N, C-alpha and C positions, 0 to 999 in steps of 0.2 A: 471500472471507468478510469480512463487515463486522463491525467491532468494536462491541459494545454501548456506547451512550453514555447517560448519565443523562437527557439532554434532546435532543430532535430538533434538528438543526442545530448542536449544540454540538461543538466540537473541543477536545480536551485536548492540550496541548503538554508532553511530558515531556522533562526535560533528560538523562535516561539511561534505558535500557530496564529495567535491574534494579539492585538494590543491588550496589555493588562495580564497576560498569562506569564508564568515564570519563564525565564530564558535559560537555554542550555548552551553548553560549549560544543558547537558543531564540529570542532576539530577532534573531539573525543569519539565521534562516530566511527566505528571500525571500517565500514565500507568506504567512507571518505578517505581514511588514512591509507587504505589498500589501493586506492586509485579507481575503484569501481564506482560508477555513478558520477564521476567528475568530468566526463567527456574526454579523458585522456587515458592512454594505456589500454591494455587488454586486447584480446583478439589476435588474429594472425596477420593483420594488415591488409587483407583482401576485402574487408568491409562486410563479408558474408557472416562472419562470426557474430557480429552484433545483431543481425537479423535473425539468425538461428537462435541466439540467446533470448531475444525478445519473444519469439514463438514459444520457446520453452517456458518463459515466465508467464505468458498468456495462458498456456495450457495448465500450468501449476495453479495459477490464480483461479481459473475456471473450475478445476477439480476441487480446490479448497472452498470455493463459493458453493458448489453443489453439495459438498459434505456438510457445510454449515447449514444449508437449507434443510437437509434431511434431519440434522440434529435439532434444529429449531422446531420443525413440524412434530417430531417425536416428543419434545418437551411440552409443546402446546397441547398435545393429546392428553397428557396427564395433569395439566394445570387446572386447578379448580377455580371456577368463576367466583368473584366476590361482588356483592351488591354494595352500591354506594348511595347513601341518602343525600339528596340535594335539597336544601331549604329554599323555598320560593320566596 
């Protein structure tokens, strides 16, 4: 699922996911330093590189998602059920 962004091609770098969580130094993120995901640089200037790259990312994500589901289903086949007593 893609996160909604206010402007196409814009990436927001958050230093913490929620208030109260530890903060990180976003300048230390490798992709940010390399100019990927910052809205600048990359591609060949025709605009198609970004779209082709996005399709590749979508395909890779879909493949990883499907593999994770297969792994999860296999794990659940061998998982033993546990009973839980609930006091009324």
